[in-house]
C-alpha positions as CSV (number, residue, x, y, z in Angstrom):
1,M,2.9,36.9,-63.7
2,P,5.3,34.3,-62.3
3,R,8.5,33.6,-64.3
4,F,8.4,29.9,-63.3
5,E,5.5,27.5,-62.9
6,E,4.8,24.4,-60.9
7,G,6.8,21.5,-62.4
8,D,9.6,23.8,-63.8
9,R,13.2,22.8,-63.1
10,V,15.2,25.7,-61.7
11,R,18.7,26.5,-60.3
12,V,19.2,28.4,-57.0
13,D,21.5,31.4,-57.4
14,I,22.6,33.1,-54.2
15,P,25.8,34.9,-55.1
16,D,26.1,36.6,-51.8
17,E,28.6,34.4,-49.9
18,T,27.5,36.0,-46.6
19,D,23.9,34.8,-47.0
20,P,23.2,32.0,-44.5
21,D,21.8,29.8,-47.3
22,H,24.6,30.3,-49.8
23,D,26.8,27.3,-48.7
24,E,23.9,24.9,-48.6
25,L,21.8,25.9,-51.5
26,H,23.8,28.0,-54.1
27,G,24.0,26.1,-57.4
28,K,21.5,23.4,-56.4
29,H,18.8,22.4,-58.9
30,G,15.2,21.7,-57.9
31,I,11.6,21.6,-59.0
32,V,8.9,24.2,-58.4
33,V,6.4,22.3,-56.3
34,E,4.2,25.2,-55.2
35,L,3.6,28.9,-55.8
36,L,2.7,31.0,-52.8
37,S,2.1,34.7,-52.4
38,D,2.3,37.4,-49.8
39,D,2.2,41.2,-49.7
40,A,6.0,41.9,-50.1
41,G,5.3,43.5,-53.5
42,E,3.3,46.2,-51.8
43,T,6.4,47.1,-49.8
44,T,8.9,46.9,-52.6
45,G,6.7,48.2,-55.4
46,S,7.4,45.1,-57.5
47,E,4.7,42.6,-58.1
48,Q,7.2,39.8,-58.6
49,D,8.3,40.1,-55.0
50,S,4.9,38.9,-53.9
51,V,5.5,35.4,-55.4
52,I,7.2,32.8,-53.3
53,Y,8.5,29.7,-55.1
54,R,8.5,26.5,-53.0
55,I,11.4,24.4,-54.5
56,E,12.1,20.8,-53.8
57,V,15.9,20.7,-54.1
58,E,18.2,17.7,-54.8
59,N,18.1,16.4,-51.2
60,D,14.3,16.1,-51.2
61,Q,13.9,19.1,-48.9
62,T,11.7,22.1,-49.7
63,H,12.8,25.7,-49.5
64,D,11.1,28.9,-50.3
65,F,12.7,31.5,-52.7
66,R,11.9,34.8,-54.4
67,E,12.3,35.1,-58.1
68,H,15.6,37.0,-57.8
69,D,17.2,33.8,-56.3
70,L,16.2,31.5,-59.2
71,R,17.6,30.9,-62.7
72,P,16.9,28.5,-65.5
73,P,18.7,25.2,-64.9
74,I,22.1,24.3,-66.3
75,E,21.6,21.3,-68.4
């Protein structure tokens, strides 16, 4: 079961400073606009890894994330 649902506000959390998306997206807030799925959970053994969250971030662009890169928003 997904942790977040469409319409939820979330915060992107990419603590690895070597990750190519860190500088652009770490700490940004956005809205879950779509839930997608794939078969990554079969490889990792974790069902939550099969959920892809499409997030519209503050600059009106969409990016796809796994649950481990998302947190509740800082209000």
